[in-house]
C-alpha positions in Angstrom: 80.9 94.7 126.1 80.2 96.0 129.6 79.9 99.8 129.9 83.0 101.3 131.6 84.4 104.7 132.4 87.9 105.0 130.9 90.2 107.2 133.0 93.5 108.3 131.4 96.1 110.2 133.2 99.5 111.8 132.5 101.4 113.5 135.3 104.8 114.0 137.0 105.8 110.7 138.6 105.8 110.5 142.4 104.9 108.1 145.2 101.2 107.5 145.8 99.5 108.1 142.5 98.2 104.6 142.0 97.2 104.3 145.6 95.3 107.6 145.6 93.4 106.7 142.5 92.6 103.2 143.8 91.5 104.5 147.1 89.2 107.0 145.4 87.4 104.4 143.5 87.4 101.9 146.3 85.7 104.5 148.6 82.9 104.9 146.0 82.5 101.2 145.3 84.2 101.5 141.9 85.1 98.2 140.3 88.4 98.5 138.3 88.3 95.9 135.6 91.5 97.0 133.7 94.5 98.9 134.9 97.6 100.0 133.0 100.6 102.0 134.2 103.9 103.2 132.8 106.6 105.5 134.2 109.0 107.0 131.7 112.5 106.8 133.3 113.9 109.6 131.0 111.2 112.3 131.4 109.9 111.3 134.9 106.4 111.3 133.6 103.7 108.8 134.7 100.9 107.4 132.6 97.8 105.5 133.6 94.7 104.0 132.1 91.9 102.6 134.3 88.6 101.1 133.2 85.9 101.2 135.9 82.5 99.5 135.6 79.9 102.2 135.2 77.3 100.2 137.1 79.6 99.9 140.2 79.4 103.6 140.9 76.4 105.4 142.4 76.9 108.6 140.3 77.2 109.5 136.6 80.1 110.7 134.6 79.7 114.4 135.4 79.7 113.8 139.1 82.7 111.5 138.7 84.7 114.3 137.0 83.7 116.7 139.7 84.7 114.3 142.5 88.0 113.4 140.9 89.1 116.9 140.0 90.7 117.7 143.4 93.0 114.6 143.1 93.9 115.6 139.5 94.9 119.1 140.8 96.9 117.6 143.7 99.0 115.5 141.3 99.1 118.0 138.5 97.4 115.6 136.1 96.5 115.9 132.5 93.5 113.7 132.5 90.2 112.8 130.9 87.5 110.2 131.6 85.2 108.9 128.8 82.1 106.7 128.8 82.4 103.6 126.7 78.6 103.7 126.2 79.0 106.9 124.2 80.6 106.0 120.9 83.1 108.5 119.4 82.0 110.1 116.1 84.5 109.3 113.4 84.6 111.1 110.0 86.4 109.0 107.4 88.3 110.7 104.5 89.5 108.9 101.4 90.6 109.6 97.8 90.5 106.9 95.1 92.0 103.9 96.8 89.4 101.9 98.6 91.1 99.2 100.6 91.5 101.0 103.9 88.0 102.6 103.7 86.3 99.3 102.8 88.1 97.6 105.7 87.0 100.2 108.3 83.4 100.2 107.0 83.3 96.4 107.2 84.6 96.5 110.8 82.1 99.2 111.7 79.3 97.3 110.0 80.2 94.1 111.8 80.5 96.0 115.1 84.2 95.3 115.5 84.8 99.0 115.8 82.6 100.7 118.4 82.0 104.2 116.9 79.6 106.2 114.9 80.5 107.2 111.3 78.4 110.3 110.5 79.9 110.7 107.0 82.7 110.1 104.6 84.5 112.9 102.8 86.5 112.5 99.6 88.1 114.6 97.0 86.9 112.2 94.3 83.4 110.7 93.7 84.7 107.2 93.0 83.7 105.6 96.3 80.3 107.1 96.6 78.2 104.0 95.8 80.1 101.8 98.3 79.8 104.3 101.1 76.1 105.0 100.5 75.4 101.3 100.4 76.3 101.3 104.1 73.8 104.1 104.7 76.4 106.7 105.4 76.3 110.2 103.8 79.1 110.8 101.3 80.5 114.3 100.6 82.4 114.9 97.4 84.6 117.9 98.0 86.8 118.3 94.9 90.2 120.0 95.1 90.5 122.9 92.6 94.1 123.4 91.4 95.6 126.4 93.1 92.7 126.7 95.6 93.1 124.1 98.3 92.0 126.6 100.9 88.4 126.4 99.7 88.5 122.6 99.8 89.7 122.5 103.4 87.3 125.2 104.5 84.5 123.0 103.3 86.1 119.9 104.9 86.3 121.7 108.2 82.7 122.9 108.0 81.5 119.3 107.4 83.6 118.0 110.3 82.2 120.7 112.6 78.7 120.1 111.4 78.9 116.4 112.3 80.6 117.1 115.6 83.4 114.6 114.9 85.6 113.4 117.7 88.1 111.8 115.3 89.1 112.1 111.7 90.6 109.1 109.9 92.6 109.5 106.7 91.9 106.2 105.0 94.3 106.8 102.1 93.2 110.4 101.7 95.9 111.8 99.4 96.0 115.5 100.3 98.2 117.3 102.8 96.2 118.6 105.8 97.1 122.3 106.3 98.9 123.3 109.5 95.9 125.2 110.9 93.7 122.1 110.8 96.5 120.0 112.3 96.6 122.3 115.3 92.8 122.6 115.6 92.4 118.8 115.6 95.6 117.9 117.5 95.6 114.3 118.6 92.3 113.6 116.7 93.5 113.0 113.1 94.8 109.5 112.2 96.7 108.7 109.1 98.2 105.6 107.4 101.1 105.3 105.1 103.7 102.8 103.9 106.7 102.4 106.2 109.4 103.1 103.6 109.6 106.7 104.6 112.0 108.6 104.6 113.2 106.3 101.7 111.2 106.0 98.4 109.3 109.3 98.7 106.9 110.4 96.0 105.0 108.4 93.5 105.1 104.6 93.2 107.0 103.8 96.3 106.6 100.0 95.8 108.1 100.3 92.4 111.1 102.1 93.9 111.3 99.5 96.7 111.3 96.7 94.2 114.1 98.2 92.2 116.1 98.5 95.4 115.4 94.9 96.4 113.9 95.5 99.8 113.1 92.5 102.0 110.5 94.1 104.3 107.5 96.2 103.5 105.1 97.7 106.1 102.8 100.4 107.3 102.7 103.1 109.9 99.6 104.5 111.6 100.2 107.9 113.2 98.6 111.1 114.4 98.8 113.9 111.9 100.9 117.0 112.6 102.1 119.9 110.6 105.3 118.0 109.9 104.3 115.6 107.0 104.1 111.9 108.0 106.1 112.6 111.1 103.5 112.7 113.9 103.3 110.4 116.9 103.2 106.7 115.9 100.3 104.6 117.1 101.0 101.3 115.4 103.3 99.7 112.9 103.8 96.3 111.3 105.9 94.7 108.5 105.7 91.7 106.1 108.7 89.9 104.8 109.1 89.6 101.0 111.7 88.1 98.7 113.1 88.3 95.2 110.2 86.2 94.0 107.6 88.9 94.8 106.7 91.2 91.9 105.7 94.8 92.2 102.1 93.7 92.0 102.7 91.3 94.9 104.3 94.1 96.9 101.4 96.5 96.3 98.9 93.7 97.3 100.8 92.8 100.5 101.3 96.5 101.2 97.6 97.1 101.1 97.0 94.2 103.5 99.4 95.5 106.1 98.0 99.1 105.7 94.5 97.8 106.4 95.5 95.8 109.5 97.7 98.6 111.0 95.1 101.3 110.4 92.3 99.2 112.0 94.5 98.4 115.0 95.5 102.1 115.4 91.9 103.3 115.1 90.7 100.7 117.6 93.4 101.7 120.1 92.3 105.4 119.8 88.6 104.6 120.1 89.3 102.6 123.3 91.4 105.5 124.8 94.5 103.3 124.8 96.7 106.0 123.3 98.3 108.7 125.4 100.4 111.4 123.7 103.9 111.9 125.1 105.6 114.7 123.1 106.1 113.2 119.6 105.7 109.7 120.9 102.8 107.7 122.2 102.1 105.4 125.1 99.8 102.6 123.9 98.2 100.5 126.6 
């Protein structure tokens, strides 16, 4: 893939935003290879994502940020610009179930996901050999009953040590404490089945089978202090019937979880997701 600078913007909507940004890059010889825009008719907020060929500009990322800053101030923009040539560092977290972790590791190994994975953290030692086969450090951080604070203090230390940009909960079955949700706002991605708020607790597929559901699915979202209620990045469903057993539903559920999580992570890595309150704009 060609190296690009990805500019993302959120600001109050008004006339001239796209023109001003376009004129800025045109004046510097910038070649825009992808452009996305959305104006929210309810909130009056404007969202933009542009990809500019890095080799079309005569200056580097730091100079680009400095040159663009006056425009951002003029339009009261929340903005950032990232270099696609600098992969994000993604720490993966898992528990005992392997399907989401295995899928992400495969996509990383086959270069479908452009990122660095400095380590994997788990509260169980079950998946160590598979992770280390990929040449990735594995940290077993057990959870002692009644002392989860120590566990999360160690998790936070590992994340900071490896300078992670993103944390992906690949079926990590512990609740992230509110202080870490705030510290890593918009950086922690989770996956869960889409039955919620129905069929809470253990064995959701067994509960769904007893209820005779016709659709099962998965939701990929950012983690917030409100459990499983953060901004949604991606979702999908699979239709089932009375012929499907609980085992079929679990198998199909794992398939859709893997697919939705991979899509959500990819969108995040490519700076396609812009937060909008408790919603997202995904370009």
